[in-house]
LOZAGU-796700 format. One line per 5 residues: for each residue x, z negated, y of N, C-alpha, C. Coordinates in Angstrom, 2 decimals, always signed. Layout:
X:Z:Y:X:Z:Y:X:Z:Y; ...
This chain:
+0.89:+0.02:-1.25:+0.03:-0.01:+0.02:+0.82:-0.04:+1.24; +0.55:+0.84:+2.23:+1.24:+0.93:+3.45:+1.17:-0.41:+4.06; +2.33:-0.85:+4.68:+2.54:-2.17:+5.31:+1.51:-2.30:+6.50; +1.28:-1.33:+7.26:+0.35:-1.37:+8.45:-1.10:-1.66:+7.94; -1.45:-0.90:+6.76:-2.75:-1.06:+6.28:-3.02:-2.32:+5.78
-1.90:-2.95:+5.17:-2.03:-4.30:+4.48:-2.23:-5.31:+5.71; -1.36:-5.15:+6.70:-1.46:-6.08:+7.89:-2.84:-6.13:+8.48; -3.53:-4.91:+8.51:-4.78:-4.79:+9.22:-5.89:-5.38:+8.29; -5.64:-5.32:+7.02:-6.64:-5.88:+6.13:-6.50:-7.43:+6.12; -5.22:-7.91:+6.27:-5.13:-9.32:+6.44:-5.62:-9.88:+7.65
-5.44:-9.08:+8.74:-5.99:-9.49:+10.07:-7.49:-9.44:+10.12; -8.14:-8.62:+9.48:-9.60:-8.57:+9.32:-10.12:-9.75:+8.48; -9.19:-10.29:+7.56:-9.71:-11.31:+6.75:-9.66:-12.69:+7.60; -8.68:-12.84:+8.36:-8.53:-14.09:+8.95:-9.14:-14.18:+10.37; -9.40:-13.05:+11.11:-9.78:-13.00:+12.38:-11.32:-12.80:+12.34
-12.12:-13.75:+13.10:-13.62:-13.56:+13.18:-14.32:-13.44:+11.85; -13.75:-14.16:+10.91:-14.33:-14.06:+9.55:-15.17:-15.33:+9.27; -16.53:-15.04:+9.45:-17.41:-16.29:+9.37:-17.42:-17.03:+8.01; -17.21:-16.24:+6.89:-17.17:-16.86:+5.58:-15.87:-17.69:+5.50; -14.84:-17.29:+6.00:-13.66:-18.12:+5.94:-13.68:-19.33:+6.83
-14.30:-19.12:+7.95:-14.56:-20.28:+8.83:-15.48:-21.30:+8.18; -16.35:-20.91:+7.49:-17.28:-21.70:+6.89:-16.61:-22.47:+5.55; -15.78:-21.62:+4.92:-14.98:-22.44:+3.81:-13.97:-23.45:+4.30; -13.33:-23.14:+5.44:-12.66:-24.09:+6.07:-13.35:-25.35:+6.48; -14.59:-25.20:+7.15:-15.32:-26.37:+7.31:-15.71:-27.24:+6.30
-16.06:-26.62:+5.14:-16.52:-27.22:+3.96:-15.26:-28.01:+3.29; -13.98:-27.42:+3.31:-12.92:-28.05:+2.88:-12.55:-29.25:+3.71; -12.80:-29.20:+4.97:-12.38:-30.28:+5.87:-13.35:-31.29:+6.11; -14.61:-31.15:+5.47:-15.63:-32.28:+5.72:-15.32:-33.42:+4.76; -15.83:-34.60:+5.32:-15.78:-35.92:+4.58:-16.61:-35.83:+3.35
-16.17:-36.23:+2.42:-17.05:-36.40:+1.08:-16.93:-37.66:+0.46; -18.13:-38.38:+0.37:-18.19:-39.76:-0.14:-17.59:-39.92:-1.57; -17.79:-39.01:-2.38:-17.33:-38.99:-3.78:-15.89:-38.73:-3.92; -15.28:-38.00:-3.06:-13.80:-37.74:-2.96:-13.24:-39.22:-2.45; -13.80:-39.74:-1.42:-13.34:-40.86:-0.90:-13.28:-42.12:-1.89
-14.22:-42.13:-2.68:-14.18:-43.26:-3.69:-13.38:-42.93:-4.99; -12.76:-41.75:-5.01:-11.96:-41.33:-6.10:-12.68:-40.88:-7.40; -13.89:-40.36:-7.15:-14.78:-39.99:-8.42:-14.47:-38.69:-9.06; -13.79:-37.86:-8.42:-13.63:-36.38:-8.86:-13.36:-36.33:-10.28; -12.56:-36.95:-10.96:-12.19:-36.95:-12.33:-12.49:-38.03:-13.11
-13.48:-38.98:-12.63:-13.77:-40.17:-13.26:-15.03:-39.98:-14.09; -14.87:-39.80:-15.39:-16.05:-39.58:-16.28:-17.11:-40.49:-16.09; -16.76:-41.92:-16.02:-17.66:-42.94:-16.11:-18.54:-42.92:-14.81; -17.94:-42.71:-13.68:-18.61:-42.65:-12.39:-19.54:-41.38:-12.51; -19.24:-40.32:-12.97:-20.10:-39.13:-13.05:-21.34:-39.39:-13.99
-21.05:-40.06:-15.09:-22.09:-40.45:-16.01:-23.15:-41.45:-15.28; -22.56:-42.41:-14.59:-23.35:-43.36:-13.77:-24.28:-42.62:-12.87; -23.74:-41.58:-12.08:-24.49:-40.94:-11.10:-25.51:-40.11:-11.75; -25.15:-39.29:-12.84:-26.06:-38.53:-13.51:-27.25:-39.26:-14.08; -26.81:-40.40:-14.70:-27.92:-41.17:-15.35:-28.88:-41.56:-14.37
-28.44:-41.99:-13.24:-29.35:-42.34:-12.13:-30.33:-41.20:-11.66; -29.77:-40.00:-11.57:-30.62:-38.80:-11.37:-31.54:-38.52:-12.32; -31.21:-38.71:-13.69:-31.96:-38.42:-14.73:-33.08:-39.38:-15.02; -32.98:-40.60:-14.49:-34.02:-41.60:-14.74:-35.16:-41.34:-13.79; -36.29:-41.05:-14.23:-37.43:-40.73:-13.45:-38.07:-42.02:-12.73
-37.55:-43.20:-13.25:-38.02:-44.48:-12.62:-37.22:-44.98:-11.54; -36.04:-44.25:-11.23:-35.17:-44.67:-10.09:-35.90:-44.34:-8.80; -35.17:-44.77:-7.65:-35.74:-44.54:-6.32:-35.22:-43.28:-5.67; -34.62:-42.30:-6.35:-34.12:-41.10:-5.75:-35.30:-40.08:-5.16; -36.62:-40.20:-5.63:-37.59:-39.43:-5.06:-37.72:-38.09:-5.92
-37.02:-37.91:-6.91:-37.17:-36.64:-7.66:-38.07:-36.68:-8.84; -38.40:-37.99:-9.08:-39.42:-38.25:-10.31:-38.64:-37.73:-11.59; -39.43:-36.96:-12.46:-38.75:-36.55:-13.54:-38.27:-35.11:-13.47; -38.13:-34.50:-12.21:-37.77:-33.07:-11.89:-36.40:-32.78:-12.49; -35.40:-33.62:-12.04:-34.10:-33.42:-12.55:-33.95:-33.48:-13.91
-34.51:-34.49:-14.61:-34.57:-34.60:-15.95:-35.14:-33.44:-16.59; -36.26:-33.05:-16.26:-37.01:-31.91:-16.99:-36.17:-30.54:-16.78; -35.64:-30.35:-15.51:-34.80:-29.08:-15.45:-33.57:-29.13:-16.27; -32.95:-30.33:-16.32:-31.70:-30.34:-17.12:-32.02:-30.07:-18.64; -33.03:-30.75:-19.03:-33.27:-30.56:-20.53:-33.89:-28.83:-20.83
-34.58:-28.60:-19.93:-35.15:-27.16:-20.14:-33.93:-26.24:-20.04; -33.16:-26.29:-19.03:-32.05:-25.29:-18.77:-30.89:-25.56:-19.93; -30.64:-26.77:-20.41:-29.84:-27.11:-21.29:-30.21:-26.58:-22.59; -31.45:-26.65:-23.05:-32.03:-26.24:-24.25:-32.06:-24.71:-24.19; -31.98:-24.03:-23.01:-31.94:-22.52:-22.82:-30.64:-21.93:-23.08
-29.58:-22.80:-23.26:-28.30:-22.22:-23.44:-28.05:-21.61:-24.72; -27.10:-20.61:-25.05:-26.97:-20.02:-26.22:-26.71:-21.03:-27.43; -27.38:-20.89:-28.43:-27.28:-21.92:-29.48:-27.68:-21.33:-30.79; -27.10:-21.58:-31.91:-27.24:-20.97:-33.15:-28.26:-21.53:-33.95; -28.92:-22.60:-33.66:-29.71:-23.33:-34.57:-31.18:-23.47:-33.75
-32.15:-23.75:-34.63:-33.53:-24.00:-34.10:-33.62:-25.35:-33.56; -34.07:-25.40:-32.26:-34.27:-26.64:-31.64:-35.48:-27.41:-32.08; -35.51:-28.69:-32.09:-36.62:-29.40:-32.46:-37.73:-29.52:-31.43; -37.27:-29.23:-30.17:-38.33:-29.06:-29.07:-37.76:-28.01:-28.16; -38.52:-27.04:-27.82:-38.17:-25.78:-27.07:-38.30:-26.01:-25.58
-37.56:-25.12:-24.82:-37.65:-25.12:-23.27:-39.12:-25.17:-22.73; -39.90:-24.34:-23.37:-41.36:-24.19:-22.83:-42.15:-25.53:-22.98; -41.88:-26.10:-24.23:-42.51:-27.45:-24.31:-42.03:-28.50:-23.38; -40.77:-28.58:-23.22:-40.05:-29.49:-22.28:-40.69:-29.31:-20.92; -40.97:-28.09:-20.46:-41.50:-27.90:-19.24:-42.85:-28.33:-18.98
-43.63:-28.53:-20.26:-45.01:-29.05:-20.01:-45.18:-30.48:-20.30; -44.24:-31.04:-20.74:-44.27:-32.67:-21.00:-44.11:-33.45:-19.75; -44.86:-34.43:-19.80:-44.67:-35.44:-18.65:-43.58:-36.44:-19.13; -42.48:-36.35:-18.59:-41.27:-37.14:-19.03:-41.01:-38.33:-18.15; -42.02:-38.81:-17.41:-41.86:-39.99:-16.58:-41.80:-41.28:-17.29
-41.94:-41.29:-18.73:-41.72:-42.39:-19.46:-40.39:-42.51:-20.21; -39.65:-41.58:-19.74:-38.22:-41.51:-20.47:-37.41:-42.74:-19.99; -36.81:-43.34:-21.04:-35.88:-44.43:-20.83:-34.52:-43.94:-20.82; -33.72:-44.28:-19.80:-32.27:-43.77:-19.75:-31.32:-44.87:-19.78; -30.45:-44.85:-20.75:-29.42:-45.86:-20.82:-28.03:-45.27:-20.69
-27.23:-46.24:-20.27:-25.73:-45.93:-20.32:-25.02:-46.68:-21.24; -24.20:-46.02:-22.12:-23.26:-46.67:-23.08:-24.09:-47.39:-24.31; -25.36:-46.93:-24.57:-26.03:-47.38:-25.66:-25.32:-46.95:-26.98; -24.82:-47.81:-27.74:-24.03:-47.57:-28.89:-22.88:-46.70:-28.47; -22.21:-46.94:-27.36:-21.15:-46.21:-26.85:-21.60:-44.67:-26.40
-22.67:-44.40:-26.37:-23.11:-43.00:-26.06:-23.07:-43.02:-24.49; -22.47:-41.86:-23.88:-22.49:-41.89:-22.40:-23.67:-41.98:-21.80; -24.63:-41.12:-22.07:-25.97:-41.21:-21.64:-26.97:-41.05:-22.80; -27.81:-42.00:-22.96:-28.84:-42.00:-24.04:-30.14:-42.05:-23.43; -31.06:-41.19:-23.95:-32.54:-41.16:-23.41:-33.53:-41.26:-24.62
-34.44:-41.90:-24.44:-35.57:-41.97:-25.51:-37.01:-41.91:-24.85; -37.96:-41.15:-25.40:-39.21:-41.13:-24.92:-40.08:-41.37:-26.23; -40.73:-42.58:-26.24:-41.38:-43.03:-27.43:-42.76:-42.36:-27.52; -43.45:-41.97:-26.59:-44.63:-41.27:-26.70:-44.48:-39.81:-27.37; -43.41:-39.18:-26.78:-43.22:-37.81:-27.35:-42.25:-37.81:-28.54
-41.71:-38.99:-28.85:-40.75:-39.13:-29.94:-39.61:-38.20:-29.75; -38.87:-38.20:-28.64:-37.84:-37.47:-28.30:-36.59:-38.38:-27.98; -35.36:-38.08:-28.42:-34.24:-38.83:-28.02:-33.21:-37.88:-27.73; -32.37:-38.01:-26.76:-31.39:-37.13:-26.18:-30.05:-37.98:-25.98; -29.10:-37.24:-26.62:-27.60:-37.67:-26.45:-26.98:-36.79:-25.39
-26.16:-37.39:-24.53:-25.31:-36.64:-23.64:-23.95:-37.16:-23.51; -23.09:-36.32:-24.14:-21.63:-36.80:-24.23:-20.91:-36.05:-23.10; -20.31:-36.85:-22.17:-19.68:-36.17:-20.82:-18.18:-36.35:-21.05; -17.64:-35.13:-20.93:-16.01:-35.14:-20.93:-15.49:-34.39:-19.75; -14.56:-35.18:-19.01:-13.92:-34.55:-17.76:-12.43:-34.91:-18.01
-11.68:-34.03:-18.38:-10.12:-34.16:-18.51:-9.80:-34.95:-19.76; -10.87:-35.28:-20.63:-10.52:-35.86:-22.00:-11.15:-35.07:-23.10; -10.83:-35.41:-24.41:-11.39:-34.52:-25.40:-12.02:-35.64:-26.38; -12.74:-35.16:-27.32:-13.37:-35.83:-28.39:-12.43:-36.68:-29.11; -12.85:-37.72:-29.80:-11.97:-38.60:-30.65:-12.75:-39.28:-31.64
-12.20:-39.60:-32.79:-12.76:-40.47:-33.86:-14.11:-39.86:-34.39; -14.32:-38.68:-34.35:-15.58:-38.11:-34.83:-16.80:-38.66:-34.17; -16.59:-38.87:-32.83:-17.61:-39.66:-32.03:-18.98:-38.94:-31.99; -19.03:-37.53:-31.86:-20.17:-36.72:-31.93:-21.02:-37.09:-33.09; -20.24:-36.99:-34.19:-21.05:-37.13:-35.60:-21.49:-38.54:-35.68
-20.76:-39.58:-35.10:-21.25:-41.07:-35.23:-22.46:-41.16:-34.43; -22.36:-40.62:-33.18:-23.51:-40.83:-32.26:-24.80:-40.21:-32.80; -24.69:-38.98:-33.43:-25.84:-38.30:-33.96:-26.46:-39.22:-35.16; -25.52:-39.70:-35.99:-25.95:-40.37:-37.16:-26.62:-41.81:-36.64; -25.93:-42.38:-35.66:-26.63:-43.71:-35.12:-28.03:-43.36:-34.53
-28.15:-42.33:-33.80:-29.48:-42.08:-33.16:-30.39:-41.81:-34.18; -30.12:-41.04:-35.18:-30.99:-40.48:-36.30:-31.52:-41.74:-37.07; -30.53:-42.72:-37.43:-30.98:-43.96:-38.14:-31.72:-44.88:-37.43; -31.57:-45.01:-36.07:-32.21:-45.98:-35.19:-33.70:-45.51:-34.83; -33.79:-44.13:-34.81:-35.03:-43.40:-34.41:-35.45:-42.43:-35.47
-35.81:-42.91:-36.73:-36.14:-41.95:-37.71:-37.56:-41.16:-37.33; -37.53:-39.89:-37.56:-38.73:-39.13:-37.16:-38.73:-38.57:-35.75; -37.90:-39.07:-34.93:-37.71:-38.57:-33.51:-37.08:-37.26:-33.48; -37.46:-36.39:-32.55:-36.72:-35.09:-32.32:-35.55:-35.41:-31.54; -34.34:-34.93:-32.02:-33.05:-35.30:-31.30:-32.43:-34.03:-30.78
-32.04:-34.14:-29.49:-31.25:-33.16:-28.65:-30.00:-33.80:-28.37; -28.85:-32.97:-28.44:-27.49:-33.40:-28.10:-26.93:-32.48:-27.21; -26.26:-32.96:-26.19:-25.60:-32.06:-25.12:-24.20:-32.55:-25.06; -23.31:-31.55:-25.02:-21.91:-31.81:-24.73:-21.51:-31.24:-23.40; -21.43:-32.14:-22.35:-21.25:-31.75:-20.94:-19.78:-31.73:-20.62
-19.27:-30.55:-20.18:-17.83:-30.54:-19.61:-17.77:-29.55:-18.38; -16.71:-29.50:-17.75:-16.64:-28.79:-16.57:-16.75:-27.21:-16.79; -16.26:-26.80:-18.01:-16.33:-25.41:-18.34:-17.15:-25.03:-19.50; -18.03:-25.95:-20.03:-18.87:-25.62:-21.14:-18.18:-25.52:-22.39; -17.05:-26.36:-22.63:-16.30:-26.28:-23.81:-17.21:-26.47:-25.07
-16.78:-25.82:-26.18:-17.67:-25.96:-27.41:-17.40:-27.43:-28.08; -18.41:-27.99:-28.46:-18.27:-29.36:-29.26:-17.86:-29.03:-30.62; -17.30:-30.15:-31.35:-16.86:-30.10:-32.62:-18.02:-30.02:-33.53; -19.15:-30.67:-33.07:-20.36:-30.76:-33.91:-21.39:-29.66:-33.57; -21.62:-28.57:-34.37:-22.60:-27.62:-34.00:-23.93:-27.97:-33.60
-24.34:-29.12:-33.82:-25.69:-29.59:-33.56:-25.78:-30.01:-32.03; -24.76:-30.04:-31.31:-24.83:-30.36:-29.87:-24.77:-28.93:-29.13; -25.51:-28.83:-27.98:-25.54:-27.82:-27.10:-24.38:-27.94:-26.02; -23.57:-26.92:-25.98:-22.53:-26.97:-24.86:-23.15:-26.67:-23.45; -22.98:-27.45:-22.64:-23.42:-27.21:-21.18:-22.28:-27.57:-20.15
-22.25:-27.02:-19.06:-21.20:-27.15:-18.08:-21.85:-27.68:-16.76; -20.86:-28.16:-15.96:-21.16:-28.75:-14.67:-21.76:-27.76:-13.69; -21.56:-26.50:-14.00:-22.20:-25.40:-13.13:-23.72:-25.46:-13.24; -24.17:-25.88:-14.45:-25.64:-26.04:-14.68:-26.33:-27.21:-13.69; -25.50:-28.32:-13.88:-25.85:-29.52:-13.05:-25.88:-29.12:-11.47
-24.84:-28.35:-11.09:-24.75:-27.90:-9.69:-26.00:-26.93:-9.34; -26.28:-26.08:-10.17:-27.28:-25.08:-9.98:-28.74:-25.80:-9.82; -28.94:-26.83:-10.75:-30.18:-27.51:-10.51:-30.27:-28.41:-9.41; -29.21:-29.11:-9.07:-29.28:-29.93:-7.96:-29.38:-29.18:-6.53; -28.58:-28.03:-6.53:-28.81:-27.24:-5.13:-30.31:-26.69:-5.08
-30.81:-26.33:-6.21:-32.25:-25.68:-6.14:-33.11:-26.85:-5.73; -32.92:-28.04:-6.33:-33.92:-29.12:-6.06:-33.78:-29.58:-4.64; -32.57:-29.66:-4.21:-32.29:-30.31:-2.80:-32.81:-29.21:-1.78; -32.85:-27.93:-2.08:-33.38:-26.93:-1.25:-34.85:-26.86:-1.17; -35.55:-27.01:-2.47:-36.83:-27.06:-2.49:-37.55:-28.30:-2.09
-36.86:-29.50:-2.24:-37.26:-30.76:-1.83:-36.72:-31.37:-0.45; -36.02:-30.47:+0.37:-35.40:-30.96:+1.49:-36.33:-31.70:+2.37; -37.58:-31.19:+2.58:-38.57:-31.99:+3.38:-39.10:-33.29:+3.00; -39.00:-33.45:+1.63:-39.70:-34.80:+1.07:-38.72:-35.74:+0.60; -37.53:-35.29:+0.37:-36.44:-36.40:-0.10:-35.94:-37.01:+1.08
-35.64:-38.30:+0.87:-35.11:-39.24:+1.85:-33.74:-38.61:+2.36; -33.51:-38.89:+3.60:-32.10:-38.37:+4.22:-30.89:-38.88:+3.38; -31.06:-40.14:+3.01:-29.89:-40.75:+2.25:-29.72:-39.99:+1.00; -30.74:-39.80:+0.29:-30.70:-39.17:-1.06:-30.15:-37.72:-0.97; -30.66:-36.98:+0.02:-30.36:-35.61:+0.25:-28.94:-35.40:+0.62
-28.35:-36.28:+1.40:-27.00:-36.33:+1.77:-26.17:-36.61:+0.60; -26.57:-37.57:-0.17:-25.86:-37.92:-1.38:-25.69:-36.77:-2.44; -26.79:-36.07:-2.56:-26.88:-35.04:-3.48:-25.94:-33.88:-2.82; -26.10:-33.62:-1.59:-25.30:-32.61:-0.89:-23.78:-32.89:-0.98; -23.43:-34.13:-0.98:-21.92:-34.54:-1.15:-21.55:-34.28:-2.62
-22.48:-34.62:-3.55:-22.18:-34.58:-4.91:-21.89:-33.10:-5.31; -22.72:-32.28:-4.72:-22.71:-30.70:-5.20:-21.46:-30.15:-4.54; -21.10:-30.55:-3.25:-19.95:-30.09:-2.69:-18.68:-30.48:-3.41; -18.69:-31.74:-3.80:-17.50:-32.06:-4.63:-17.38:-31.42:-5.95; -18.54:-31.04:-6.61:-18.51:-30.34:-7.85:-17.91:-28.93:-7.61
-18.28:-28.39:-6.50:-17.87:-26.94:-6.18:-16.39:-26.93:-5.84; -15.91:-27.96:-5.14:-14.43:-27.96:-4.95:-13.55:-28.18:-6.13; -13.98:-29.14:-6.94:-13.06:-29.60:-7.92:-13.48:-29.27:-9.41; -14.82:-29.24:-9.86:-15.03:-29.08:-11.35:-15.79:-27.68:-11.64; -16.42:-27.10:-10.69:-16.94:-25.86:-11.23:-16.27:-24.70:-10.64
-15.91:-23.67:-11.47:-15.21:-22.38:-11.19:-16.25:-21.60:-10.28; -15.78:-21.19:-9.14:-16.63:-20.46:-8.25:-15.60:-19.57:-7.36
């Protein structure tokens, strides 16, 4: 490429480029999740996600985030028949879902007794599986809740495949997509504190965990 042409293209990129200016503003903005050192902290991500997934918390989303996560998660490529499909998940009232952290060492465990559904979410950021944990979690949930329909999700930044084929691989891009859609659609009804919190979280995901 001619040096003059290359220079002009570079000049066009950096001069009066609104997208570049927007990116610079985003990178320079204060972010509460970066400030508390949460970026690569699995436990803190699991805490925040379990808060958003719990329909009985005070975030104002009800069961919307929960329902969207389960629906879109169950819609990911999967080689087996699911015990509950995305269409049914979209029709169910999930307000009675019980969400727990570290039940039997499971990162996020959810149960709905009326619908007889249990959900395992194993969250991995910068670490990998160990000690056959996915198999152990599935066995424990099956034994404790016989007859319940069991869904398992393996959540990683890049959608890494789980060692146990009964789990569905999902990535943080899915979490980002759902939260951005919900915050946009519910901007007028969500409290300003919750909206700001979600916006900070999605900005942090874009900067550090989601390839974009």
